[in-house]
C-alpha positions in Angstrom: 15.5 -20.2 -22.8 17.1 -23.5 -22.7 19.2 -24.6 -19.7 22.2 -26.8 -20.1 21.9 -30.3 -18.8 24.6 -32.4 -17.1 26.3 -33.1 -20.4 26.5 -29.5 -21.4 24.0 -29.9 -24.2 20.9 -27.6 -24.2 17.7 -29.1 -22.8 14.3 -28.8 -24.5 11.6 -26.8 -22.8 7.8 -27.4 -22.6 6.3 -23.9 -22.0 3.6 -24.1 -19.4 2.8 -20.6 -17.9 0.3 -21.6 -15.3 -0.2 -20.5 -11.7 0.4 -23.2 -9.1 0.0 -23.7 -5.4 3.3 -24.0 -3.6 4.4 -25.0 -0.1 7.5 -23.2 0.9 10.3 -24.1 3.3 9.5 -22.6 6.8 12.4 -20.2 6.8 13.0 -19.4 3.1 11.2 -18.8 -0.1 12.4 -22.1 -1.6 9.6 -24.5 -2.7 9.3 -27.9 -1.1 6.1 -29.0 -2.9 3.8 -27.7 -5.6 0.5 -28.8 -7.0 0.2 -28.8 -10.8 -2.9 -30.0 -12.7 -4.2 -31.7 -9.6 -1.0 -33.6 -8.8 1.2 -32.9 -5.8 4.9 -32.9 -6.7 7.6 -33.0 -4.0 10.7 -30.9 -4.7 13.8 -33.0 -3.8 16.4 -30.6 -5.2 16.7 -26.9 -6.0 19.3 -26.9 -8.8 19.5 -23.1 -9.2 17.9 -20.0 -7.6 18.0 -16.4 -8.9 16.4 -13.0 -8.5 14.9 -11.3 -11.6 14.5 -7.5 -11.0 15.0 -6.6 -14.6 12.8 -4.9 -17.2 12.3 -7.9 -19.6 11.9 -6.9 -23.2 10.9 -3.2 -22.5 12.8 -0.8 -24.8 15.4 1.3 -22.9 13.3 4.6 -23.1 10.4 2.9 -21.3 12.4 1.4 -18.4 11.5 2.9 -15.0 11.9 1.8 -11.5 8.2 1.1 -11.1 7.9 -1.3 -14.1 10.7 -3.7 -13.1 10.0 -7.3 -12.5 10.0 -8.5 -8.9 10.3 -12.2 -8.9 12.6 -15.1 -7.8 13.2 -18.1 -10.0 13.9 -21.7 -9.1 15.1 -24.6 -11.2 13.9 -27.6 -9.3 13.8 -31.4 -9.6 10.8 -33.3 -8.3 10.7 -36.8 -6.7 10.0 -38.3 -10.2 13.2 -36.8 -11.6 11.5 -34.2 -13.7 12.8 -30.6 -13.9 10.7 -27.5 -13.7 11.2 -23.7 -13.6 9.1 -22.0 -11.0 8.8 -18.3 -10.4 7.6 -16.5 -7.2 6.2 -13.2 -8.3 6.3 -10.9 -5.3 5.4 -7.6 -7.0 2.2 -7.6 -4.8 3.7 -8.4 -1.4 0.3 -9.1 0.1 -0.5 -11.7 -2.5 2.6 -13.3 -3.9 1.9 -15.6 -6.8 3.7 -18.7 -8.0 4.0 -19.6 -11.7 5.1 -22.8 -13.3 6.9 -21.4 -16.3 8.1 -24.5 -18.0 9.2 -28.2 -17.7 12.7 -28.9 -18.8 12.9 -32.0 -20.9 16.4 -33.6 -21.3 17.1 -34.8 -24.9 
């Protein structure tokens, strides 16, 4: 998936797919800082936030309530000006997991 940049042109993505440690805002699930490959990155802006409770690429005959995704996505900009797509997977409420899905690289 490529997200449109400020000029409307699609941006390039670097797929990452790694778990990351995230510090959240005290009263919301929004990330304020995350650690990726040993480096702490401060989130200065949440550009977009969405809930993904769909079935992904499952064929229609396999879609059931129990195999839906349960995650929240965040398109964020860090203090260095880089954009990232983070997901909070809360399918296991006792142990929610954060994933860094990709880095968005403007052309």
